[in-house]
N, C-alpha and C positions, 0 to 999 in steps of 0.2 A: 540698780534695783530691778528686780524681776516682778512685774505686777501680779503674775499668777500665784506667787508665793503668799499673797494676801488672802487668797481664797481658803486654804486650810486653816490659816490663822484666824480668819473670821469665824470658822466653825468652832475652833477651840475657844475663842473668846465667848461665843454664844453659850457653850457648855459651862464655862466659868461663871458667866452672868446668871445662868439658870440655877447653878449650885448656890449662888448667893441669895436666891429667893425671888429674883425677877424671872420666873419660869417662862411666862409667855414671850416676853421680849428676848430672853436668852435662846429659847427654842427657835424663834424666828431667825435670829442671827445665825444659829447653827445650820438651819436648813438653807439659808441663803448661801452660806459658805460651801455646803455640799453641792447645791445645784450649780453654783458658779464653777466649782471644780469639774463637774461633769459636762459643763458647756464645751469642754475640749473635744467632746465627741460630736458636736454639732458643727454646721458650716459657719459658725460665727467668725472664726478666724479668717476664713476666706472672704467673708463680707467686709471685714475690716481692712484686709490687705489689698484686695483687688483694686480699689480706687487709686491707691498709690502706684501699683504696678502698671495700670492702664493709662496713667497720666501722660507719659511720653512714649509715643509709638517706637517700636524697635525697627526702625527703617534707616537704611544707609544708602546714599547715592554712590554707586561704585564708578560712575562716569568721571566725576570731578576728582582731581588729586587731593590727597590729605596731607596737610603740612605737619600736623603733629597729633599725638594721642596722649591724653592724660588719664591715668588710672588711679583711683583712690585706694588707699590701703584698706585692709580688712579681710583679704582673701587668704592670708597665710596664718597658720597656727604657729605663733611666735615661740611659745614655750617648747613645743615639740621640735620645731626646726632648730632651735638653739641647742637643745640637749642631745638630739640625734645627729646633728651636724649635716643635715640635708633638708631641702625645702619640703615642707609638708603643708598641704592646703587644708582649709576648713570648709564649712558648707557654703562659703562665699567664694570658693576657688575659681568660679567662672570668670572672675575679674582677671585672673592671671592667664587662663587659657584663651580668653578673648583677646587680651593684649598680644599674646604670641601669634594668634591667627592674624590679627590686623597688622602686626609688624611685618609679616610675610606678604600680606596682600598689598601693603603700601611701603615698599622697601626704602623710600626716600623720606618717610615721615620721622620726625623727632619723637622720642618716647620719654614721657615725664612720669615718674613714679613718685607719688607723694605719700609720706607716712613715716612718723617717727616712732618712738617707744611710748605706747599709751600708759605704761606703768613704770616710769623711771624710778630707779632705786636710790639714786644719788651717790652710789658707790662706783664700782668698776663699770666702765662703759660696755654696753652690750650692742651687738649688731641690730640695727633697726629693721623694720619690715622692708623699707625702701632699699636698704643696702643689701639685704638678702635677695630681694627680687632682682636687683641689678646684677648681682653675681651670677644668679641662675641664668638670666637672659644672655649674659656674656658667655656662659658655659655652653649654651646650646647654639652658639654661633652668631648672635646678634652683635654687630659692631659696637664697641664701647662708646664711640664718638656719637652714636645716635641717642644714647641714654643719658638723661638728666635725673639726678637723685635729689629729692627734697626730703630730708630726714629730720626735720624739726617739729613739724605739725603733729598734733595729737587729736584734733577734732576736725569736723568737716569745715567749719569756719576758718580754722587755721590752715587746712589744706588749701583753701581758696586764696587766702591772703599771702601765704608763703609762695605759692605758685605764681601769683601775680607779680611778686618781686623778682622772680627768676626769668620770666618771659619778657621779650621785647616784641610786643604785638605789632603787626603790620596790617592795615586794612586789606580785606579780601582774603586773608589766610583762612584756611579751614582746619579747625581742631575738633577732635572727638573727645568726649568725656565718658569714661567707662566707670560704672559703679552698679550696684545691685538695683534692679528695677524699682523695688519698694523704697529705695533711698534716693532715687534720681530727683524727685521734686525738691527735696531740701538741698541736695547738692547743686542743682541748677540755680536755685535761689541764692545760695551762698556765693557762687561764682559770678552771677550777674551783679550781685551787690558790690563786688570789688571791681566791676568794670569789664568782665570777660564774658563774651557771648559764645558759648560752645555748642556743638551739635551732640545731643545725647545719644549714647550707645548703651542702653540698659541691658543687663545680663542678670543671671542668678534669680530667675523668676521662681517664686515659691507657690504660685497658683497656676492652674492649668487654663486660665482664661475665664470669660464670663460665666460659662456653665459650671465652673467650680463652686458657685454659690449653692449648688444642689448637693455637693459632696459632703459626706460625713467622714469622720476620722475613725479608724479602727482602734486607735489608742488615744486616750484623753491627753497624754503627755505631748503627742504630736500637735494636736490642736492648740493646746495651751502654749506650746513653744512659739507657734506662729502668731498667736494672739499677743504674746509678749513683744514680738518683733513689731507688730502693727501698732500696739499701744505706745511703745517708746518712740516710734517714728512720728506718729501723730502729735505726741507731746513735744517732740523735737521741733516740729514745724511751728507750733504755737510759740515756743520759747525763742526760736530764732527770729521770728517776726517781731515779738515784743522787745527783744534786745537789739534789734537793728542789724542782725547778721544775715538776713534774707531780704530780698526785694519784694516779696509777697508772702501772704499767709499760705497759699497753696499754689506755688508756681506752676505755670502751664506753658505749653508750646506757644511761641510767638510767631505767628504766620507772617508778620510784617518784617521780621528781622532776618537778614541773611545768615546762614549757618557759618559764620566766620568769626575769627578772633578780632575784636575791635578794641582799640584803646579808648578809655573813657577819660576825657580831659577833666571832667568834674569829679573824678574818683577821690574819695577820702576814706580813711580807715573806718571800719564799722562803728567804732565808738567815738568818732570825732565829734566835737561840739556841733550842735545844730541838727543831729540825727537822733 
């Protein structure tokens, strides 16, 4: 669902209500829909997105070695990649480019790409995002032995639970988590929930920083698109907390916890009894 689609619908509903005789109420609804649509020109989207992107700082300690890197799916245009027979990135493609950069900076690190088919057809098997990404990484010279593919998950919570099954964590290991900055709070909450403490490596920033709250958009569609991203992510945080798939409503950096991969002896699946 795209929240901004409700705005023109609200305007049309208002016109319909006005035509049925409730002129004042209908006119108010129509104007509300129009004004909401034009909110895409205002800094509203940046105000909504900025707290998500600023939650986890984009800082990495290059002194200590990195044992592994986990990247969440979402950076590949699956439909175009499948039909064109080549890897095509979407607007979250920074997840892939960051993985490539880190793979070269830390040549001993294991690489885990997690992501299945978000829209399975139930018919002929199709290559998943993780499989396509792994093939591309091998094609540019990254050793296959470094790459672990998790191709079953379709949501962030499933990313976390499926990766948890694949890894054999050892105290003191250092693992990085790559995903979009606006998605990092929910991702960290989901991985912490299954007992993995990772070091965030946010990418794909959609705002230019705190001063972006003064920016307006030249095209309403641009602002509305970012507003959709923010609205769905805030809703996702609430749903994940209420359903036990995150360890907090708005996960934050934990200064007391070392940036390492730790086994949680008390780990239970998200929907286990007692949670």
